[in-house]
Backbone bond lengths (Angstrom), bond angles and torsions (degrees), N, CA, C in turn:
res aa  C-N    CA-C-N  psi(-1)  N-CA   C-N-CA  omega(-1)  CA-C   N-CA-C  phi
1 X - - - 1.473 - - 1.498 111.05 -
2 X 1.370 113.59 132.42 1.521 120.86 -176.21 1.494 109.84 -72.63
3 X 1.294 118.42 162.09 1.510 124.17 -175.00 1.521 107.73 -59.13
4 X 1.321 117.83 -40.46 1.458 121.90 -176.56 1.608 107.99 -67.88
5 X 1.359 114.98 -40.82 1.488 118.04 179.92 1.528 106.05 -66.29
6 X 1.317 120.71 -41.01 1.529 120.01 -175.60 1.566 105.26 -65.07
7 X 1.261 117.91 -42.29 1.447 123.17 -177.78 1.608 108.86 -60.41
8 X 1.233 112.74 -50.99 1.507 111.71 -178.45 1.503 116.26 -68.90
9 X 1.349 118.76 -44.13 1.478 124.63 173.68 1.552 111.87 -57.03
10 X 1.397 117.24 -41.04 1.446 116.33 178.16 1.469 117.24 -60.72
11 X 1.358 110.91 -44.54 1.557 115.46 178.10 1.498 113.48 -76.62
12 X 1.391 114.32 -17.01 1.565 114.89 176.46 1.551 106.19 -75.15
13 X 1.446 115.38 -38.84 1.412 115.66 -178.44 1.635 107.72 -71.48
14 X 1.199 118.24 -33.50 1.542 122.09 177.24 1.502 106.52 -59.68
15 X 1.321 126.28 -44.35 1.424 131.36 -169.86 1.488 102.76 -75.12
16 X 1.363 119.86 -37.32 1.473 118.45 179.93 1.561 112.73 -65.97
17 X 1.381 113.41 -40.93 1.416 120.78 -179.45 1.485 110.52 -70.78
18 X 1.378 121.85 -33.97 1.463 123.30 176.48 1.509 113.04 -65.68
19 X 1.375 115.06 -43.53 1.470 122.59 176.32 1.645 107.66 -63.93
20 X 1.204 114.50 -40.40 1.515 115.27 178.90 1.494 110.12 -57.88
21 X 1.413 111.01 -51.38 1.448 115.06 -179.42 1.499 115.69 -61.56
22 X 1.385 116.89 -28.06 1.479 119.39 179.82 1.585 108.21 -70.90
23 X 1.355 114.21 -38.42 1.441 115.93 -169.05 1.556 110.70 -89.01
24 X 1.449 118.90 -15.06 1.387 118.45 -173.38 1.609 107.63 -104.02
25 X 1.251 115.13 162.38 1.469 121.20 -175.58 1.547 103.76 -85.77
26 X 1.332 117.64 132.65 1.414 121.10 -172.86 1.737 105.38 -69.05
27 X 1.249 114.96 145.00 1.444 120.02 -178.27 1.602 107.78 -78.31
28 X 1.246 112.11 127.97 1.430 123.64 171.90 1.673 114.21 -97.62
29 X 1.243 114.58 128.66 1.506 112.12 -176.84 1.448 110.48 -73.88
30 X 1.409 119.45 142.17 1.449 120.03 166.74 1.329 118.47 -71.33
31 X 1.250 124.60 -179.27 1.455 124.94 174.02 1.540 107.85 -89.70
32 X 1.389 115.73 115.64 1.428 116.91 -176.32 1.596 111.74 -94.89
33 X 1.179 115.23 153.66 1.608 118.51 174.58 1.431 114.05 -49.51
34 X 1.296 124.89 155.84 1.404 126.06 172.18 1.442 113.57 -64.09
35 X 1.287 117.61 147.97 1.589 127.37 -170.64 1.685 106.40 -115.57
36 X 1.335 111.24 21.58 1.512 110.92 -178.64 1.455 112.91 -53.04
37 X 1.367 113.66 136.30 1.512 122.59 175.82 1.546 108.24 90.79
38 X 1.239 123.37 -11.92 1.446 123.36 179.29 1.473 112.61 -88.10
39 X 1.339 114.10 152.94 1.467 126.05 -176.57 1.436 111.60 -115.49
40 X 1.351 119.33 132.08 1.436 125.95 177.74 1.553 112.78 -127.26
41 X 1.358 119.41 139.93 1.397 123.91 166.67 1.532 110.94 -110.97
42 X 1.272 118.86 130.86 1.435 124.44 -179.15 1.527 110.26 -126.40
43 X 1.429 116.18 110.05 1.424 118.97 -176.36 1.554 106.80 -78.93
44 X 1.285 117.00 145.90 1.442 118.59 -176.27 1.560 114.27 60.20
45 X 1.334 115.77 34.62 1.412 124.11 179.31 1.343 120.79 -78.93
46 X 1.411 121.30 -3.88 1.348 124.14 -176.36 1.508 116.85 -81.84
47 X 1.313 117.66 -9.58 1.515 123.03 179.67 1.445 110.41 -160.72
48 X 1.295 118.41 167.02 1.350 125.74 175.55 1.562 120.95 65.43
49 X 1.273 116.31 -134.06 1.369 120.50 174.13 1.604 114.90 -68.60
50 X 1.252 114.43 -37.23 1.547 114.93 171.30 1.375 116.67 -64.08
51 X 1.333 121.05 -33.63 1.472 125.02 179.15 1.574 105.31 -64.77
52 X 1.380 115.84 -51.57 1.521 118.23 -174.14 1.487 107.11 -65.06
53 X 1.318 119.62 -33.18 1.450 118.82 -176.08 1.608 106.36 -72.52
54 X 1.230 114.99 -46.44 1.628 118.53 176.85 1.466 112.00 -56.45
55 X 1.334 117.77 -34.45 1.454 128.22 -173.50 1.549 106.25 -71.89
56 X 1.344 118.87 -45.97 1.423 121.65 178.70 1.474 116.84 -70.59
57 X 1.353 111.46 -37.67 1.507 116.71 177.96 1.543 108.84 -67.23
58 X 1.281 120.34 -34.93 1.438 126.25 177.58 1.562 106.54 -68.77
59 X 1.274 119.27 -37.82 1.469 118.95 179.63 1.540 111.43 -68.52
60 X 1.429 113.75 -25.06 1.426 111.52 177.16 1.530 112.15 -87.55
61 X 1.321 116.31 11.26 1.486 119.73 172.90 1.593 112.15 96.24
62 X 1.281 119.10 6.02 1.451 115.69 -177.81 1.611 112.25 -78.06
63 X 1.313 117.57 158.32 1.535 121.91 171.90 1.578 96.56 -86.57
64 X 1.282 116.91 121.18 1.405 122.58 -176.72 1.466 111.92 -116.28
65 X 1.299 118.11 128.18 1.508 127.03 175.13 1.585 111.54 -104.23
66 X 1.262 114.60 115.31 1.430 117.43 173.94 1.475 107.54 -90.76
67 X 1.408 115.42 117.86 1.420 123.57 -178.34 1.599 110.60 -104.22
68 X 1.221 118.66 120.55 1.515 122.95 -177.43 1.427 113.94 -166.99
69 X 1.425 113.96 175.72 1.368 118.18 -171.02 1.694 111.27 -109.45
70 X 1.427 110.83 7.03 1.429 120.03 178.86 1.434 113.67 -106.43
71 X 1.382 118.54 83.91 1.483 119.91 -162.51 1.462 109.43 -64.61
72 X 1.321 122.23 -42.82 1.470 120.77 -174.78 1.559 107.01 -68.65
73 X 1.265 119.55 -46.52 1.374 119.89 -172.19 1.590 109.59 -74.15
74 X 1.287 114.36 -26.96 1.560 125.37 169.98 1.440 112.60 -54.10
75 X 1.394 111.14 -51.27 1.504 116.51 -176.42 1.393 115.55 -70.88
76 X 1.415 110.78 -35.14 1.496 116.96 179.86 1.434 109.28 -70.56
77 X 1.306 122.35 -34.83 1.509 124.10 -177.69 1.553 103.39 -72.51
78 X 1.310 125.31 -42.54 1.332 123.70 178.96 1.363 115.00 -56.77
79 X 1.438 116.52 -44.51 1.488 122.98 178.38 1.528 111.33 -61.62
80 X 1.374 115.16 -41.72 1.402 119.51 -177.35 1.578 111.39 -65.32
81 X 1.302 109.59 -35.56 1.655 109.34 179.94 1.447 105.64 -72.24
82 X 1.300 123.00 -42.82 1.454 125.22 173.95 1.489 114.05 -41.80
83 X 1.350 112.96 -51.97 1.557 125.05 -177.16 1.460 107.87 -64.71
84 X 1.415 116.19 -47.38 1.498 120.17 -175.64 1.491 113.83 -70.14
85 X 1.262 123.75 -29.68 1.475 127.97 -170.55 1.469 111.84 -111.70
86 X 1.275 120.67 -18.74 1.532 124.55 -178.32 1.536 108.33 72.27
87 X 1.297 123.32 14.33 1.468 123.49 178.64 1.550 106.45 -103.38
88 X 1.211 119.51 112.82 1.415 123.69 -177.29 1.535 115.74 -76.42
89 X 1.217 115.27 -6.95 1.501 121.11 -178.75 1.485 112.08 -90.48
90 X 1.331 116.01 58.95 1.524 123.09 172.75 1.455 106.54 -129.77
91 X 1.224 117.47 132.28 1.480 124.41 -174.94 1.526 110.93 -145.32
92 X 1.328 113.08 156.99 1.464 120.69 175.53 1.531 109.52 -111.99
93 X 1.373 112.57 136.60 1.421 119.44 174.36 1.476 110.96 -130.06
94 X 1.293 118.36 135.75 1.437 123.74 -173.18 1.637 110.70 -68.22
95 X 1.310 112.95 131.79 1.518 111.38 -178.78 1.591 102.39 -155.02
96 X 1.447 112.06 116.24 1.443 116.20 175.06 1.543 105.39 -111.11
97 X 1.424 108.61 109.69 1.442 118.22 177.59 1.472 118.06 -66.43
98 X 1.325 114.05 -13.47 1.485 118.56 173.89 1.513 116.40 -85.40
99 X 1.291 110.84 7.32 1.469 114.59 176.49 1.611 112.17 -139.67
100 X 1.332 111.28 119.33 1.478 115.20 179.92 1.518 113.55 -62.42
101 X 1.234 117.00 -26.50 1.471 120.56 178.47 1.516 107.52 -71.66
102 X 1.304 121.98 -40.00 1.395 122.47 -179.98 1.474 113.32 -65.92
103 X 1.361 114.28 -39.44 1.464 120.66 174.50 1.396 114.88 -57.90
104 X 1.323 117.74 -45.28 1.350 123.03 178.98 1.658 115.04 -67.34
105 X 1.368 108.17 -38.16 1.421 110.75 171.96 1.569 115.03 -65.55
106 X 1.329 115.33 -38.00 1.464 117.15 179.21 1.524 108.82 -64.78
107 X 1.383 122.04 -45.54 1.467 119.39 178.31 1.557 109.63 -61.42
108 X 1.314 119.68 -46.90 1.452 119.57 174.10 1.561 113.70 -50.81
109 X 1.266 119.30 -44.65 1.539 119.88 -179.57 1.476 109.30 -74.13
110 X 1.274 121.05 -32.26 1.419 122.04 176.13 1.626 113.75 -65.04
111 X 1.289 110.65 -47.76 1.475 118.12 174.04 1.480 115.31 -62.59
112 X 1.282 118.38 -29.15 1.487 123.10 173.19 1.492 112.81 -58.48
113 X 1.387 117.83 -29.49 1.486 121.60 -177.54 1.522 110.47 -76.67
114 X 1.409 119.04 -9.11 1.395 123.24 179.25 1.576 111.83 52.42
115 X 1.239 110.30 50.01 1.525 120.79 175.03 1.462 112.20 -104.87
116 X 1.331 118.34 150.54 1.473 124.41 168.37 1.510 107.57 -72.08
117 X 1.261 119.56 171.54 1.479 126.33 176.54 1.568 106.42 -143.72
118 X 1.356 113.64 115.61 1.513 116.93 -176.62 1.555 109.51 -111.49
119 X 1.323 119.18 -18.87 1.389 119.48 179.58 1.454 111.38 -151.12
120 X 1.457 113.80 121.95 1.478 124.97 174.76 1.385 110.39 -106.93
121 X 1.330 120.78 120.12 1.445 122.80 179.85 1.593 106.39 -109.28
122 X 1.301 118.59 112.37 1.452 125.96 179.04 1.524 107.96 -89.97
123 X 1.288 116.69 85.24 1.634 122.39 -168.17 1.428 109.66 -108.68
124 X 1.329 120.78 -42.58 1.602 120.84 -170.86 1.364 113.90 -57.79
125 X 1.409 114.12 144.31 1.456 117.69 176.96 1.510 109.57 -159.29
126 X 1.316 114.62 163.77 1.465 124.56 162.89 1.444 111.09 -111.70
127 X 1.397 116.46 152.67 1.595 115.45 -177.30 1.550 105.37 -143.54
128 X 1.382 103.61 126.45 1.605 113.59 167.34 1.501 109.50 63.90
129 X 1.397 115.45 31.84 1.421 114.32 175.21 1.618 113.71 -80.37
130 X 1.235 119.92 153.18 1.401 124.71 -178.72 1.500 113.17 -58.63
131 X 1.278 124.89 160.46 1.472 126.56 -169.88 1.622 103.12 -65.74
132 X 1.416 114.19 120.55 1.412 116.51 175.60 1.519 101.09 -164.26
133 X 1.313 112.77 171.46 1.472 120.56 -169.65 1.484 110.15 -128.01
134 X 1.381 116.49 149.60 1.539 122.10 178.85 1.523 105.55 -74.34
135 X 1.289 114.04 174.62 1.481 122.45 179.80 1.568 113.73 -57.98
136 X 1.316 109.02 -24.36 1.505 119.87 -179.67 1.606 116.66 -92.09
137 X 1.315 108.34 0.01 1.552 117.24 178.48 1.427 110.88 83.36
138 X 1.271 126.30 24.96 1.457 125.70 173.61 1.551 110.36 -96.24
139 X 1.333 113.85 149.88 1.511 111.88 168.00 1.440 114.65 -62.29
140 X 1.344 118.32 141.35 1.479 118.86 -157.94 1.526 109.91 -65.56
141 X 1.444 123.26 -45.08 1.330 123.23 179.41 1.495 114.44 -55.00
142 X 1.400 114.54 -47.44 1.374 125.69 -174.59 1.583 108.82 -68.87
143 X 1.318 115.41 -41.28 1.434 122.18 176.37 1.400 123.56 -72.88
144 X 1.338 119.63 -34.81 1.447 125.31 174.55 1.482 111.39 -89.63
145 X 1.352 120.11 -52.84 1.499 118.42 -171.40 1.581 108.75 -73.88
146 X 1.225 116.33 -35.46 1.540 117.65 -174.67 1.514 112.66 -107.66
147 X 1.340 124.11 -65.98 1.426 126.79 -172.97 1.492 112.81 -57.18
148 X 1.409 113.17 -43.35 1.473 117.06 177.79 1.549 119.16 -56.15
149 X 1.456 109.73 -40.67 1.396 114.57 176.25 1.446 114.69 -77.82
150 X 1.352 113.56 -28.32 1.601 120.43 177.52 1.576 104.85 -57.09
151 X 1.368 115.30 -56.03 1.466 112.12 -174.50 1.484 112.58 -72.97
152 X 1.353 118.06 -30.80 1.502 117.39 177.23 1.561 111.22 -58.89
153 X 1.346 114.62 -45.57 1.400 117.81 -176.36 1.501 109.56 -68.02
154 X 1.214 121.70 -39.05 1.568 126.79 179.95 1.574 106.43 -58.97
155 X 1.302 115.78 -46.83 1.460 119.37 -175.56 1.424 116.27 -72.90
156 X 1.389 112.84 -16.22 1.497 117.07 179.35 1.495 113.43 -106.17
157 X 1.365 119.01 -0.75 1.378 126.34 -176.22 1.534 113.46 -57.51
158 X 1.378 118.91 -39.23 1.417 126.71 -171.75 1.466 104.07 -64.62
159 X 1.385 118.08 -47.13 1.416 127.30 -177.91 1.522 109.28 -62.23
160 X 1.358 118.29 -47.91 1.470 128.03 -179.61 1.584 106.05 -55.46
161 X 1.372 113.84 -48.53 1.529 115.39 -170.83 1.543 104.92 -69.01
162 X 1.233 119.07 -39.00 1.500 123.35 -175.53 1.529 107.54 -67.85
163 X 1.408 120.75 -23.73 1.394 119.06 -176.76 1.522 112.20 -97.14
164 X 1.277 122.79 -13.53 1.348 122.38 174.99 1.490 115.30 -86.28
165 X 1.456 118.25 157.82 1.363 125.17 -178.51 1.556 108.89 -138.62
166 X 1.201 114.74 172.88 1.552 116.90 -176.62 1.489 108.24 -59.09
167 X 1.319 118.53 -41.18 1.413 123.72 -173.44 1.468 115.48 -84.02
168 X 1.379 113.57 -30.11 1.514 122.39 178.52 1.498 112.84 -130.39
169 X 1.373 114.76 87.97 1.447 119.97 177.89 1.430 111.87 -64.55
170 X 1.453 120.18 143.90 1.383 121.75 163.37 1.535 109.53 -67.38
171 X 1.206 116.48 156.75 1.510 121.91 -176.02 1.439 113.45 -129.17
172 X 1.379 118.86 138.40 1.494 124.63 173.28 1.560 101.61 -118.12
173 X 1.272 111.85 121.93 1.478 122.02 173.00 1.440 114.08 -109.40
174 X 1.285 118.51 115.76 1.438 117.65 178.60 1.568 112.66 -113.91
175 X 1.419 113.10 127.49 1.444 118.88 -173.61 1.556 108.86 -89.14
176 X 1.405 117.10 116.67 1.355 122.61 173.19 1.476 109.94 -106.53
177 X 1.311 114.32 -145.98 1.564 121.74 -176.00 1.467 111.65 -157.42
178 X 1.425 114.08 154.82 1.441 113.62 171.70 1.544 119.34 -57.13
179 X 1.325 110.91 -19.04 1.591 121.50 -177.07 1.457 103.32 -68.14
180 X 1.335 127.45 -13.00 1.545 123.05 -177.77 1.599 100.56 -70.10
181 X 1.230 124.11 -19.47 1.507 122.36 -178.56 1.530 110.05 -64.73
182 X 1.262 117.74 -33.71 1.361 121.85 -179.33 1.540 114.41 -98.82
183 X 1.360 116.79 2.62 1.432 122.75 -176.76 1.459 116.21 -69.11
184 X 1.317 117.34 141.79 1.508 114.88 175.19 1.479 107.67 -119.68
185 X 1.204 124.92 139.80 1.439 126.08 -179.49 1.457 111.23 -108.90
186 X 1.386 114.47 105.99 1.506 117.11 179.73 1.679 107.58 -95.34
187 X 1.317 113.30 99.82 1.496 114.26 179.06 1.532 114.13 -64.39
188 X 1.271 120.29 -14.08 1.394 124.90 177.14 1.577 112.72 -91.10
189 X 1.365 116.40 -8.46 1.381 119.22 -178.43 1.480 107.92 -153.13
190 X 1.388 121.12 55.89 1.497 123.81 -179.05 1.524 112.89 -63.71
191 X 1.443 116.01 -17.78 1.455 113.23 177.53 1.421 112.50 -94.59
192 X 1.330 121.74 7.28 1.499 124.21 175.35 1.597 111.21 57.50
193 X 1.367 114.25 43.86 1.441 114.81 -178.21 1.481 110.06 -85.52
194 X 1.302 121.57 -22.94 1.492 122.12 -170.46 1.549 104.85 -84.88
195 X 1.314 121.17 -48.87 1.512 126.02 -168.37 1.551 104.18 -134.65
196 X 1.261 117.67 85.48 1.528 116.58 -175.24 1.467 109.64 -85.15
197 X 1.184 120.40 137.10 1.466 129.83 169.30 1.562 111.15 -141.82
198 X 1.262 123.85 123.34 1.362 125.22 -173.31 1.560 107.63 -61.74
199 X 1.256 115.72 -35.28 1.446 121.84 -178.17 1.578 111.22 -69.33
200 X 1.382 108.27 -43.49 1.523 112.65 -178.62 1.480 110.80 -71.85
201 X 1.450 119.49 -33.49 1.469 121.04 -176.61 1.614 103.67 -72.28
202 X 1.230 120.69 -43.88 1.459 121.14 177.74 1.549 115.64 -56.37
203 X 1.419 115.05 -48.21 1.370 120.12 178.54 1.537 111.27 -62.51
204 X 1.407 117.16 -38.72 1.493 125.23 178.82 1.473 106.71 -58.18
205 X 1.347 122.22 -49.31 1.456 126.82 -175.43 1.489 109.69 -63.15
206 X 1.243 117.19 -35.64 1.523 117.49 179.33 1.493 115.62 -80.74
207 X 1.248 116.93 -26.82 1.531 125.43 167.80 1.548 104.44 -63.77
208 X 1.251 119.23 -49.94 1.442 124.13 -178.12 1.462 113.56 -54.44
209 X 1.374 114.68 -42.32 1.475 120.59 177.64 1.540 111.74 -61.77
210 X 1.309 116.53 -36.01 1.532 117.81 176.68 1.336 115.35 -67.89
211 X 1.360 111.91 -48.86 1.504 117.48 173.89 1.480 116.34 -53.31
212 X 1.426 114.05 -44.89 1.429 117.74 -179.92 1.602 111.23 -66.27
213 X 1.245 112.95 -38.56 1.475 115.24 -174.46 1.498 108.80 -66.15
214 X 1.306 119.61 -44.04 1.506 122.35 175.80 1.434 117.41 -62.45
215 X 1.319 117.34 -40.74 1.450 123.40 178.54 1.557 107.80 -72.82
216 X 1.294 117.25 -31.93 1.571 118.69 173.45 1.391 109.44 -66.26
217 X 1.284 122.56 -41.33 1.494 123.58 -177.84 1.570 110.41 -66.56
218 X 1.366 112.01 -41.51 1.566 112.63 179.44 1.556 109.02 -63.94
219 X 1.248 118.24 -39.89 1.524 118.72 -179.81 1.500 110.05 -65.77
220 X 1.330 115.08 -46.00 1.484 117.59 178.48 1.513 114.48 -59.45
221 X 1.267 112.16 -40.58 1.504 114.89 178.78 1.607 112.44 -68.49
222 X 1.453 112.82 -39.10 1.484 109.85 178.27 1.511 113.40 -67.78
223 X 1.266 118.17 -16.63 1.495 118.64 175.34 1.430 116.76 -94.94
224 X 1.322 112.04 1.05 1.494 115.51 178.98 1.563 115.63 75.34
225 X 1.387 114.24 14.50 1.453 113.92 -173.00 1.507 113.11 -72.56
226 X 1.327 117.30 148.49 1.543 120.51 176.91 1.653 105.62 -87.66
227 X 1.267 119.24 58.29 1.423 126.68 173.87 1.583 108.57 -134.72
228 X 1.384 116.84 137.11 1.443 115.71 172.99 1.567 105.07 -120.37
229 X 1.399 107.51 163.16 1.442 116.52 -173.38 1.550 103.95 -134.47
230 X 1.396 120.29 125.72 1.447 121.45 -170.84 1.625 97.74 -140.89
231 X 1.470 110.93 161.76 1.457 122.93 176.45 1.496 109.55 -121.93
232 X 1.316 114.96 142.49 1.458 122.21 -174.28 1.525 107.06 -125.25
233 X 1.355 118.45 134.77 1.417 122.02 168.32 1.475 105.09 -108.58
234 X 1.439 121.71 112.50 1.554 119.22 -178.85 1.384 113.13 -79.01
235 X 1.380 123.65 -8.46 1.473 127.21 -175.22 1.526 111.42 88.03
236 X 1.307 115.54 -161.93 1.420 119.58 -175.96 1.494 107.73 -100.79
237 X 1.385 114.14 107.41 1.371 118.59 -170.06 1.516 113.07 -115.47
238 X 1.241 114.87 149.36 1.552 121.17 -174.82 1.509 110.54 -82.81
239 X 1.251 114.23 87.04 1.427 126.18 178.93 1.604 109.63 -130.44
240 X 1.373 113.92 -179.24 1.427 118.62 -177.18 1.471 115.17 -89.07
241 X 1.331 114.89 13.97 1.388 122.95 -172.94 1.607 110.72 -76.05
242 X 1.326 114.29 -13.75 1.403 114.06 -176.96 1.580 115.15 -99.99
243 X 1.293 116.70 31.93 1.396 119.74 -178.45 1.526 116.97 -73.20
244 X 1.299 111.46 -10.84 1.478 117.83 178.03 1.577 111.97 -107.55
245 X 1.286 121.96 8.95 1.385 127.83 176.62 1.449 113.17 -73.59
246 X 1.319 121.33 176.45 1.514 125.38 -175.61 1.591 107.05 -75.35
247 X 1.338 114.12 159.91 1.440 111.86 179.37 1.472 111.70 -73.88
248 X 1.288 120.56 -23.26 1.519 117.64 170.71 1.593 112.68 -65.71
249 X 1.292 115.90 -37.46 1.478 115.78 178.01 1.483 110.31 -64.24
250 X 1.363 115.20 -47.32 1.442 120.70 -178.05 1.532 109.48 -60.29
251 X 1.382 119.53 -33.90 1.472 124.17 177.24 1.550 109.75 -59.47
252 X 1.502 108.97 -51.81 1.499 116.71 -173.05 1.515 102.74 -67.53
253 X 1.287 123.10 -45.65 1.594 119.59 176.05 1.439 111.04 -52.81
254 X 1.258 120.55 -43.06 1.494 121.17 -176.45 1.500 108.68 -66.75
255 X 1.268 124.06 -34.95 1.410 127.81 -177.29 1.450 115.31 -80.91
256 X 1.470 117.37 -37.26 1.363 117.59 -170.37 1.558 117.47 -125.58
257 X 1.405 115.50 12.59 1.503 122.20 -173.82 1.682 101.60 -63.14
258 X 1.282 119.69 -40.01 1.387 115.03 -172.72 1.501 110.28 -66.64
259 X 1.227 119.04 -18.56 1.576 121.98 178.53 1.447 113.59 -98.79
260 X 1.329 119.80 -40.28 1.436 122.83 -166.86 1.559 116.87 -103.28
261 X 1.483 112.23 -35.33 1.392 117.51 -173.58 1.549 106.94 -87.78
262 X 1.371 112.05 151.09 1.392 121.01 172.74 1.547 106.12 -77.38
263 X 1.410 112.00 153.00 1.472 113.75 168.45 1.518 111.73 -79.83
264 X 1.307 117.25 165.81 1.535 118.14 174.29 1.519 113.87 -50.41
265 X 1.350 112.64 -41.57 1.482 116.35 -178.36 1.500 112.15 -68.66
266 X 1.352 117.79 -34.04 1.502 118.87 175.57 1.524 109.36 -70.72
267 X 1.311 117.96 -38.46 1.425 118.91 -179.68 1.437 117.90 -71.47
268 X 1.361 115.66 -23.53 1.502 117.33 169.97 1.427 116.24 -78.97
269 X 1.364 117.21 -15.46 1.562 115.34 -172.10 1.480 115.33 -57.80
270 X 1.440 116.62 -40.77 1.402 113.59 -178.14 1.545 110.99 -73.73
271 X 1.343 122.90 -27.19 1.442 130.77 176.95 1.582 104.58 -61.30
272 X 1.367 113.97 -49.67 1.478 114.18 179.76 1.582 113.92 -68.09
273 X 1.193 116.65 -36.28 1.419 126.96 169.41 1.452 109.70 -44.92
274 X 1.250 116.54 -61.63 1.534 123.17 -172.75 1.464 106.33 -74.70
275 X 1.271 125.47 -17.05 1.439 123.78 175.06 1.522 117.99 -79.30
276 X 1.406 112.58 -27.78 1.474 112.40 -168.03 1.555 113.41 -145.08
277 X 1.251 116.75 -3.42 1.529 123.71 -179.18 1.525 107.85 -63.33
278 X 1.374 112.97 127.25 1.542 116.47 174.37 1.589 114.81 -67.41
279 X 1.382 112.69 -10.92 1.451 120.74 176.30 1.482 107.49 -68.87
280 X 1.272 120.08 -31.58 1.490 121.11 -173.55 1.559 112.94 -103.00
281 X 1.377 119.90 13.82 1.398 121.46 176.31 1.543 108.20 -57.36
282 X 1.291 114.39 127.60 1.542 128.34 179.49 1.520 112.30 66.62
283 X 1.355 115.91 3.44 1.503 118.82 172.02 1.466 121.27 -86.28
284 X 1.354 120.44 121.89 1.450 123.13 -173.12 1.522 109.36 -140.13
285 X 1.260 107.74 169.11 1.548 116.70 177.37 1.522 114.67 73.05
286 X 1.338 117.34 30.02 1.476 121.31 -179.03 1.501 112.44 -123.39
287 X 1.383 116.05 166.76 1.368 120.22 179.77 1.425 106.12 -128.28
288 X 1.453 114.38 132.23 1.398 121.68 -168.99 1.634 107.48 -127.72
289 X 1.393 107.23 140.60 1.491 113.78 174.90 1.481 107.62 -143.96
290 X 1.291 122.30 131.75 1.510 127.90 -174.38 1.564 112.03 51.90
291 X 1.271 111.95 41.12 1.572 123.56 179.32 1.586 113.59 74.03
292 X 1.313 114.10 -2.10 1.461 120.33 -179.95 1.533 117.63 -96.55
293 X 1.312 116.13 130.50 1.436 115.49 173.19 1.616 111.00 -65.55
294 X 1.342 116.95 126.51 1.420 121.01 -170.63 1.578 106.61 -123.35
295 X 1.256 111.80 161.98 1.520 120.66 177.05 1.556 106.89 -89.16
296 X 1.244 118.44 121.43 1.370 120.07 -177.67 1.631 110.08 -90.92
297 X 1.383 117.82 179.83 1.471 114.19 -172.19 1.504 112.97 -55.52
298 X 1.324 117.98 144.32 1.473 121.00 -178.02 1.653 109.18 -50.50
299 X 1.406 115.69 -47.34 1.293 118.07 -175.86 1.520 111.22 -61.56
300 X 1.270 122.34 -22.19 1.532 120.62 178.68 1.582 116.44 -64.20
301 X 1.393 110.49 -15.97 1.495 116.15 -175.63 1.555 108.86 -97.35
302 X 1.271 120.47 3.55 1.498 127.47 179.65 1.575 109.58 -72.03
303 X 1.279 111.77 93.79 1.518 115.27 -178.89 1.565 113.67 -56.32
304 X 1.219 115.73 -34.30 1.449 120.13 179.66 1.554 113.26 -59.66
305 X 1.369 111.73 -46.58 1.368 125.10 -179.92 1.417 109.42 -69.34
306 X 1.385 121.46 -40.68 1.392 123.58 174.31 1.586 112.18 -52.90
307 X 1.299 114.25 -51.80 1.443 125.40 -175.72 1.517 108.80 -64.01
308 X 1.252 120.28 -41.72 1.458 125.28 -179.72 1.603 109.42 -65.00
309 X 1.275 116.56 -39.77 1.388 124.09 -179.81 1.522 110.95 -73.25
310 X 1.361 116.67 -37.85 1.434 120.75 175.50 1.470 111.52 -61.45
311 X 1.350 118.42 -49.12 1.379 125.45 -177.97 1.479 114.05 -61.13
312 X 1.348 118.14 -45.36 1.539 125.87 174.50 1.508 107.37 -61.18
313 X 1.299 121.52 -43.29 1.436 118.28 -174.52 1.441 112.93 -74.59
314 X 1.255 122.75 -27.87 1.466 128.61 175.59 1.529 108.52 -65.13
315 X 1.453 118.47 -41.02 1.352 126.01 176.40 1.599 108.66 -66.36
316 X 1.281 117.08 -44.04 1.501 117.75 -175.73 1.529 111.76 -66.63
317 X 1.313 116.31 -33.56 1.521 118.33 -172.24 1.514 111.24 -98.43
318 X 1.411 116.52 -7.99 1.397 119.12 168.96 1.590 109.40 92.81
319 X 1.193 118.66 24.15 1.492 121.79 175.28 1.478 111.53 -82.81
320 X 1.372 118.66 120.22 1.433 123.12 -173.59 1.467 109.40 -79.97
321 X 1.285 117.50 150.58 1.412 125.12 -177.81 1.478 112.14 -45.08
322 X 1.320 125.53 -40.20 1.480 126.40 -171.53 1.580 105.26 -76.53
323 X 1.384 117.03 -14.99 1.486 116.32 176.80 1.518 115.94 -96.41
324 X 1.391 109.91 1.16 1.478 109.14 -178.12 1.524 107.59 -85.96
325 X 1.468 112.91 150.22 1.393 120.26 -178.25 1.569 112.33 -70.53
326 X 1.253 114.75 119.96 1.435 120.32 172.60 1.494 112.93 46.41
327 X 1.259 118.44 43.16 1.560 118.87 -179.04 1.485 105.90 -72.72
């Protein structure tokens, strides 16, 4: 897809979602049972959807770890959540998803706490950034949004599996986007080096997350693990993720956000639903939007493509064959 086509299709998808949000009733979270004694990690939990997710999980009694690369803001957000919820078990841990070394250090430090892990929310993301690379040489959208979470999830899987049980599965909730519907996965150029488009690179990273989540669920099920993997589309949410969008979009956002955009609290609702709802106990391999199970892009169900992406991803992040799930 050409850069112009990616640009036009991305905003077409955005308009469609906005109109859908305008015409549909906003999802209101039910009252969930207490989650006392459970542990959650939320990437990008210092602000926006991640912050609202972390706050709600804390209110349910969970020990919540906010994982992010903004130390000052992360510490402040953790303190704010403690004050709002009365739950003192909220902490910030530094995690830079653009660095494989940082991810490995984060996991090492987390495991040193000897905690269980019942919920992993892969939420953090960059959007429409100019062409640039992570410290490991990956295109930033693909490296941060997808590969970073791919490696993080793999390194935490043993803890997730140890923490789950037949009656209470551990859960992996991955935040994607409606832009995955127009995403194209070029296995010969995953780093978008030949024809870069910020819109194409972003949608590719979100499609990769859906493919990964489905293949992960398949492998977990084949192993009989008490861990589930689902994908969530939060909708078009009024956060600061849009700083690299066009001036026209920013103007429209400024004029209409109160009417068309979801609040961060509303955007987090389906993430929270996937993380703790009893309705989804033992249920994995699905795509949710506005608390409803939805059909994702046709290509996301291509098992051959899922496996090829999985294999390439393992090679890129340095996961050895013996560490791969059910290879």
